[in-house]
Each structure stands twice: as C-alpha cells, then as structure tokens.
Backbone as CSV, one residue per row, in Angstrom:
resi,resn,N_x,N_y,N_z,CA_x,CA_y,CA_z,C_x,C_y,C_z
1,UNK,0.853,-1.173,0.000,0.000,0.000,0.000,0.899,1.237,0.000
2,UNK,0.480,2.254,-0.710,1.179,3.536,-0.762,0.883,4.292,0.527
3,UNK,1.914,4.831,1.169,1.726,5.643,2.370,2.127,7.079,2.029
4,UNK,1.133,7.962,2.028,1.374,9.374,1.716,1.628,10.101,3.034
5,UNK,2.864,10.562,3.223,3.226,11.171,4.495,3.925,12.522,4.363
6,UNK,3.945,13.079,3.165,4.580,14.390,2.971,3.702,15.291,2.110
7,UNK,3.640,16.558,2.500,3.001,17.582,1.671,4.099,18.190,0.806
8,UNK,3.798,18.358,-0.460,4.797,18.869,-1.403,4.337,20.235,-1.914
9,UNK,5.149,21.250,-1.703,4.808,22.580,-2.217,5.489,22.842,-3.562
10,UNK,6.678,22.256,-3.753,7.386,22.413,-5.027,7.796,21.032,-5.517
11,UNK,7.054,20.481,-6.489,7.367,19.126,-6.944,8.643,19.024,-7.777
12,UNK,9.208,20.160,-8.167,10.408,20.122,-8.994,10.153,19.349,-10.267
13,UNK,10.924,18.304,-10.485,10.777,17.512,-11.705,9.905,16.273,-11.510
14,UNK,9.385,16.093,-10.289,8.514,14.939,-10.042,7.225,15.067,-10.846
15,UNK,6.818,13.985,-11.470,5.563,13.972,-12.226,4.463,13.388,-11.349
16,UNK,3.266,13.920,-11.492,2.126,13.378,-10.761,1.890,11.941,-11.188
17,UNK,1.623,11.089,-10.187,1.371,9.672,-10.478,-0.072,9.284,-10.201
18,UNK,-0.886,10.247,-9.756,-2.283,9.941,-9.504,-3.009,11.075,-8.829
19,UNK,-4.303,10.852,-8.604,-5.145,11.820,-7.901,-5.998,11.075,-6.880
20,UNK,-6.467,11.824,-5.900,-7.417,11.294,-4.938,-8.478,12.357,-4.709
21,UNK,-9.740,11.980,-4.833,-10.848,12.906,-4.667,-11.481,12.650,-3.305
22,UNK,-11.484,13.695,-2.451,-11.946,13.557,-1.067,-12.906,14.677,-0.704
23,UNK,-13.918,14.341,0.106,-14.794,15.385,0.642,-14.108,16.055,1.831
24,UNK,-14.695,17.125,2.331,-14.059,17.892,3.395,-13.912,17.085,4.676
25,UNK,-14.852,16.204,4.975,-14.749,15.403,6.194,-13.557,14.441,6.128
26,UNK,-13.165,14.026,4.933,-11.970,13.197,4.766,-10.710,14.050,4.715
27,UNK,-10.791,15.228,4.114,-9.607,16.091,3.980,-9.157,16.690,5.298
28,UNK,-9.988,16.635,6.333,-9.579,17.151,7.634,-8.788,16.122,8.438
29,UNK,-8.844,14.870,8.033,-8.190,13.801,8.784,-6.714,13.698,8.411
30,UNK,-5.897,13.394,9.411,-4.465,13.220,9.157,-4.098,11.750,8.980
31,UNK,-4.980,10.867,9.447,-4.793,9.424,9.293,-6.044,8.864,8.616
32,UNK,-5.836,8.248,7.466,-6.993,7.793,6.702,-6.560,6.732,5.697
33,UNK,-7.329,5.666,5.598,-7.140,4.691,4.518,-8.022,5.167,3.366
34,UNK,-7.474,5.201,2.159,-8.224,5.724,1.024,-7.912,4.966,-0.248
35,UNK,-8.739,5.200,-1.244,-8.544,4.614,-2.566,-8.294,5.754,-3.542
36,UNK,-7.166,5.681,-4.236,-6.856,6.688,-5.251,-7.866,6.575,-6.387
37,UNK,-7.973,7.619,-7.168,-8.957,7.637,-8.252,-8.718,6.530,-9.281
38,UNK,-7.483,6.031,-9.370,-7.198,4.935,-10.307,-7.382,3.555,-9.675
39,UNK,-7.857,3.506,-8.416,-8.163,2.239,-7.765,-7.091,1.724,-6.821
40,UNK,-5.912,2.320,-6.799,-4.854,1.855,-5.900,-5.185,2.242,-4.454
41,UNK,-4.793,1.370,-3.528,-5.014,1.623,-2.104,-3.874,2.483,-1.566
42,UNK,-4.224,3.385,-0.653,-3.215,4.258,-0.052,-3.618,4.585,1.377
43,UNK,-2.643,5.025,2.112,-2.890,5.481,3.468,-2.360,6.888,3.626
44,UNK,-3.074,7.667,4.377,-2.673,9.046,4.664,-2.101,9.067,6.069
45,UNK,-0.895,9.558,6.233,-0.255,9.676,7.544,0.485,11.012,7.581
46,UNK,-0.274,12.077,7.848,0.277,13.430,7.831,0.292,14.015,9.229
47,UNK,0.986,15.145,9.381,0.962,15.856,10.654,-0.468,16.289,10.924
48,UNK,-0.814,16.343,12.175,-2.176,16.693,12.560,-2.388,18.202,12.500
49,UNK,-3.667,18.575,12.310,-4.027,19.967,12.459,-4.092,20.802,11.201
50,UNK,-4.044,20.176,10.038,-4.100,20.955,8.798,-5.092,20.340,7.824
51,UNK,-5.988,21.145,7.333,-6.964,20.718,6.335,-6.279,20.571,4.984
52,UNK,-6.488,19.437,4.322,-6.001,19.278,2.950,-6.881,20.104,2.025
53,UNK,-6.281,20.829,1.128,-7.011,21.650,0.156,-6.979,20.983,-1.210
54,UNK,-8.030,21.217,-1.972,-8.027,20.761,-3.350,-6.832,21.373,-4.072
55,UNK,-6.099,20.555,-4.810,-4.929,21.028,-5.538,-3.604,20.729,-4.844
56,UNK,-3.658,20.400,-3.543,-2.415,20.088,-2.832,-1.798,18.814,-3.363
57,UNK,-0.492,18.711,-3.196,0.250,17.529,-3.623,0.768,16.772,-2.408
58,UNK,0.650,15.452,-2.460,1.142,14.575,-1.402,2.125,13.586,-2.008
59,UNK,3.090,13.145,-1.188,4.074,12.178,-1.680,4.351,11.133,-0.612
60,UNK,4.897,10.022,-1.075,5.376,9.002,-0.139,6.800,9.371,0.288
61,UNK,7.323,8.668,1.274,8.638,8.993,1.835,9.753,8.885,0.797
62,UNK,9.621,7.943,-0.130,10.672,7.723,-1.129,10.588,8.706,-2.296
63,UNK,9.473,9.382,-2.439,9.304,10.290,-3.566,8.913,9.579,-4.847
64,UNK,8.432,8.336,-4.722,8.017,7.581,-5.910,6.600,7.914,-6.348
65,UNK,5.785,8.392,-5.411,4.386,8.701,-5.703,4.130,10.179,-5.426
66,UNK,3.502,10.848,-6.372,3.102,12.245,-6.211,1.617,12.321,-6.565
67,UNK,0.800,12.541,-5.559,-0.657,12.453,-5.702,-1.280,13.827,-5.492
68,UNK,-2.122,14.240,-6.426,-2.842,15.509,-6.296,-4.189,15.276,-5.619
69,UNK,-4.484,16.088,-4.609,-5.758,16.027,-3.896,-6.785,16.847,-4.676
70,UNK,-7.947,16.261,-4.901,-9.060,16.967,-5.533,-10.194,17.075,-4.520
71,UNK,-10.784,18.255,-4.413,-11.926,18.447,-3.516,-13.174,17.907,-4.209
72,UNK,-13.804,16.927,-3.563,-14.990,16.285,-4.154,-16.199,17.209,-4.075
73,UNK,-17.028,17.197,-5.106,-18.316,17.894,-4.977,-19.131,17.214,-3.876
74,UNK,-19.794,18.017,-3.060,-20.630,17.485,-1.985,-21.831,18.388,-1.783
75,UNK,-22.760,17.935,-0.977,-23.987,18.708,-0.737,-23.655,19.951,0.084
76,UNK,-23.837,21.106,-0.543,-23.561,22.380,0.117,-24.723,23.340,-0.124
77,UNK,-24.766,24.342,0.704,-25.682,25.466,0.500,-24.829,26.659,0.130
78,UNK,-25.220,27.358,-0.914,-24.445,28.497,-1.401,-25.318,29.739,-1.412
79,UNK,-24.769,30.805,-0.864,-25.429,32.114,-0.852,-24.583,33.041,-1.702
80,UNK,-25.185,33.639,-2.698,-24.509,34.647,-3.511,-25.241,35.961,-3.292
81,UNK,-24.479,37.023,-3.020,-25.113,38.299,-2.698,-24.141,39.434,-3.005
82,UNK,-24.627,40.460,-3.682,-23.795,41.613,-4.019,-23.734,42.625,-2.878
83,UNK,-24.598,42.494,-1.873,-24.641,43.431,-0.751,-23.688,42.954,0.350
84,UNK,-22.530,43.618,0.526,-21.557,43.144,1.511,-22.095,43.157,2.943
85,UNK,-22.976,44.114,3.277,-23.538,44.174,4.621,-24.429,42.961,4.898
86,UNK,-25.266,42.605,3.955,-26.140,41.454,4.123,-25.325,40.154,4.196
87,UNK,-24.285,40.062,3.374,-23.420,38.885,3.406,-22.682,38.799,4.746
88,UNK,-22.239,39.940,5.271,-21.576,39.961,6.581,-22.535,39.526,7.682
89,UNK,-23.795,39.950,7.607,-24.791,39.519,8.589,-24.976,38.002,8.535
90,UNK,-25.044,37.461,7.329,-25.189,36.006,7.180,-23.976,35.290,7.767
91,UNK,-22.777,35.789,7.468,-21.552,35.178,8.002,-21.536,35.252,9.527
92,UNK,-21.994,36.354,10.079,-22.067,36.504,11.534,-22.977,35.431,12.141
93,UNK,-24.174,35.291,11.598,-25.128,34.337,12.161,-24.650,32.892,11.995
94,UNK,-24.021,32.575,10.875,-23.475,31.233,10.684,-22.294,30.992,11.616
95,UNK,-21.428,31.983,11.748,-20.283,31.862,12.643,-20.699,31.732,14.098
96,UNK,-21.774,32.406,14.468,-22.287,32.313,15.829,-22.747,30.893,16.138
97,UNK,-23.038,30.122,15.101,-23.449,28.720,15.255,-22.278,27.772,14.988
98,UNK,-21.068,28.324,14.904,-19.844,27.542,14.697,-19.914,26.701,13.427
99,UNK,-20.499,27.258,12.376,-20.635,26.548,11.105,-19.372,26.767,10.277
100,UNK,-18.691,25.695,9.858,-17.576,25.868,8.928,-18.080,26.582,7.673
101,UNK,-17.312,27.545,7.203,-17.813,28.439,6.172,-16.738,28.728,5.131
102,UNK,-17.108,28.585,3.883,-16.259,29.019,2.775,-16.678,30.444,2.452
103,UNK,-15.710,31.353,2.433,-16.005,32.765,2.213,-15.233,33.241,0.989
104,UNK,-15.960,33.777,0.039,-15.365,34.356,-1.167,-16.091,35.667,-1.449
105,UNK,-15.525,36.530,-2.269,-16.234,37.771,-2.589,-17.627,37.467,-3.149
106,UNK,-18.654,37.969,-2.471,-20.030,37.788,-2.919,-20.608,36.408,-2.700
107,UNK,-19.910,35.534,-1.925,-20.359,34.150,-1.782,-20.041,33.607,-0.396
108,UNK,-21.001,32.885,0.172,-20.794,32.065,1.366,-21.243,30.657,1.022
109,UNK,-20.517,29.661,1.533,-20.896,28.261,1.274,-20.663,27.463,2.552
110,UNK,-21.606,26.552,2.841,-21.493,25.690,4.020,-22.112,24.344,3.703
111,UNK,-21.780,23.335,4.529,-22.369,22.020,4.334,-23.882,22.158,4.458
112,UNK,-24.580,21.543,3.517,-26.021,21.738,3.411,-26.747,21.422,4.719
113,UNK,-27.626,22.347,5.112,-28.455,22.192,6.306,-29.705,23.027,6.075
114,UNK,-30.859,22.364,5.937,-32.081,23.095,5.584,-32.498,24.093,6.660
115,UNK,-32.162,23.837,7.923,-32.507,24.784,8.994,-31.713,26.085,8.811
116,UNK,-30.430,25.949,8.496,-29.609,27.139,8.252,-30.053,27.855,6.979
117,UNK,-30.443,27.080,5.968,-30.956,27.683,4.736,-32.168,28.568,5.051
118,UNK,-33.088,28.047,5.855,-34.287,28.807,6.214,-33.942,30.058,7.018
119,UNK,-32.957,29.950,7.915,-32.535,31.116,8.689,-32.047,32.228,7.757
120,UNK,-31.238,31.859,6.766,-30.696,32.854,5.840,-31.773,33.428,4.932
121,UNK,-32.717,32.598,4.543,-33.843,33.113,3.751,-34.622,34.142,4.575
122,UNK,-34.707,33.914,5.881,-35.373,34.862,6.772,-34.660,36.198,6.834
123,UNK,-33.379,36.218,6.512,-32.626,37.473,6.446,-32.778,38.155,5.085
124,UNK,-33.473,37.481,4.170,-33.689,38.057,2.844,-32.714,37.570,1.792
125,UNK,-31.967,36.513,2.082,-30.995,35.983,1.134,-31.579,34.829,0.327
126,UNK,-31.006,34.595,-0.833,-31.351,33.448,-1.647,-30.302,32.378,-1.395
127,UNK,-30.755,31.175,-1.076,-29.857,30.055,-0.785,-30.088,28.980,-1.830
128,UNK,-29.001,28.490,-2.410,-29.085,27.448,-3.425,-28.432,26.173,-2.890
129,UNK,-29.169,25.078,-2.858,-28.600,23.771,-2.521,-27.970,23.222,-3.789
130,UNK,-26.705,22.821,-3.693,-26.003,22.339,-4.876,-24.915,21.349,-4.499
131,UNK,-24.343,20.735,-5.502,-23.180,19.879,-5.340,-21.973,20.685,-5.814
132,UNK,-21.024,20.914,-4.894,-19.838,21.698,-5.240,-18.721,21.347,-4.261
133,UNK,-17.466,21.523,-4.665,-16.373,21.338,-3.708,-16.523,22.336,-2.561
134,UNK,-16.193,21.902,-1.336,-16.306,22.751,-0.154,-14.922,22.987,0.416
135,UNK,-14.507,24.247,0.442,-13.182,24.655,0.932,-13.374,25.677,2.059
136,UNK,-13.690,25.213,3.274,-13.961,26.153,4.359,-12.720,26.895,4.828
137,UNK,-12.958,28.027,5.462,-11.883,28.774,6.104,-11.241,27.871,7.147
138,UNK,-9.935,27.906,7.235,-9.253,27.081,8.226,-9.391,27.678,9.619
139,UNK,-9.576,28.953,9.710,-9.732,29.581,11.016,-8.398,29.813,11.698
140,UNK,-8.471,30.504,12.799,-7.267,30.880,13.531,-6.537,29.668,14.097
141,UNK,-7.243,28.569,14.306,-6.631,27.416,14.942,-6.002,26.455,13.947
142,UNK,-6.313,26.573,12.648,-5.756,25.706,11.613,-5.849,24.245,12.001
143,UNK,-6.964,23.836,12.602,-7.059,22.453,13.053,-8.495,21.996,13.094
144,UNK,-8.676,20.771,13.500,-10.021,20.207,13.644,-10.575,20.636,14.990
145,UNK,-10.911,19.710,15.878,-11.439,20.169,17.156,-10.418,21.059,17.852
146,UNK,-10.883,22.078,18.485,-9.975,22.997,19.154,-10.533,23.374,20.513
147,UNK,-9.630,23.755,21.385,-10.060,24.193,22.701,-9.932,25.695,22.804
148,UNK,-10.856,26.313,23.477,-10.795,27.740,23.736,-11.705,28.062,24.893
149,UNK,-11.556,29.245,25.417,-12.441,29.587,26.529,-13.265,30.796,26.161
150,UNK,-14.499,30.774,26.595,-15.363,31.933,26.526,-16.293,31.853,27.703
151,UNK,-17.121,32.829,27.883,-17.785,33.019,29.163,-19.042,32.206,29.410
152,UNK,-19.240,31.105,28.745,-20.354,30.259,29.135,-19.866,28.825,29.309
153,UNK,-20.387,28.165,30.308,-19.965,26.805,30.603,-20.774,25.829,29.762
154,UNK,-20.068,24.881,29.174,-20.740,23.844,28.418,-19.810,22.656,28.274
155,UNK,-20.382,21.502,28.039,-19.597,20.275,27.979,-19.404,19.756,26.584
156,UNK,-19.064,20.622,25.635,-18.808,20.151,24.279,-17.706,20.974,23.654
157,UNK,-17.089,20.418,22.602,-16.117,21.207,21.852,-16.806,21.768,20.622
158,UNK,-16.069,22.503,19.842,-16.622,23.115,18.637,-15.856,22.568,17.443
159,UNK,-16.355,21.495,16.839,-15.606,20.881,15.749,-15.506,21.804,14.535
160,UNK,-14.408,21.665,13.815,-14.145,22.454,12.617,-15.149,22.110,11.526
161,UNK,-15.394,20.853,11.340,-16.427,20.420,10.396,-17.254,19.343,11.084
162,UNK,-18.485,19.221,10.647,-19.329,18.160,11.197,-18.813,16.825,10.707
163,UNK,-18.641,15.902,11.619,-18.211,14.571,11.263,-19.410,13.644,11.304
164,UNK,-19.385,12.571,10.528,-20.510,11.652,10.568,-20.713,11.108,11.983
165,UNK,-21.956,10.880,12.342,-22.278,10.344,13.664,-21.718,8.946,13.796
166,UNK,-21.242,8.616,14.985,-20.730,7.270,15.251,-21.891,6.355,15.568
167,UNK,-21.841,5.127,15.062,-22.925,4.188,15.353,-22.496,3.163,16.377
C-alpha cells in the first residue's frame, strides 16, 4: 500500500502519479485509509491539524508517488449576494453557530443544512442547494477540534467540520 506522508509545495521535476478525490470530512483527517482515483489503495499519515485543500500535492517517503488532492463535490448550500452588509450579517449568524464556512467575494458556502438555509432566507438571502467542492476557512486554529475559553460553561467542543455520527 502507498503511504502518503509528505506535503509537497514544489514538486520540482517529479511527475504526478495519480489523484485522490476527497470530501471535506476526509480532507480534515491526518490518518486515513483511502482509494486513489485509479483504484490503488493508499494510506494518509500526515501531521495533525491541517486541512487538505483541493490542488495540494502529497508524496510518499521515497518520492516515488506524487498524488494531487481533488476536492470532491458534496452537498452544500451556497449564498450569492452583491450586498456586503447582508453577506456579513449572514456570516455573523453562521459563525455564531460555529458553522464551517467558505467565504469568497459575494459568496458564502457551508455544508447543506435546511434549517440554516431557512434562517438565511429569513434574512432576505437566496440560498441554493447544490453539489460543489467545499473549501472552508481554516480559522485561527488551523485544526479540527480545538479548545478555547469563553464566558459560558458547556460540555462540548466546537468541531471544525461536522463529522458523521458514530454508530
């Protein structure tokens, strides 16, 4: 099995040997068994705390494999708005709910949630449910679950992205 354990910023003369298409819940993991797009089995063993982005390059220790990460289309809600104040209000309300958020000029995107869609429609925004790659802001912590303190007591953490429920 191929073990991808290095992030490559400058491949030099190395040629890409494959691709792997992953959703955001997989791209946040540092340890993962996966199947490359060509069917080969691989394992991810990277340093913890960094979200893989679409377009990043990964390599094995020997430098024999150079794999490009592709962000998979997934169920997202997208808000497009030319009014920066209204978009900022939407970002505020989503952030207040600790929702991972992709922010671009005139656009907000988050993992699809009909309750959040309805909240934004209540603010006067148009929300489109679609399949698209999701590239959320990494945030100040550049990691998955993080610890921080604020003035209310509660017994939960604030995950970077929603992970599938454990059965």
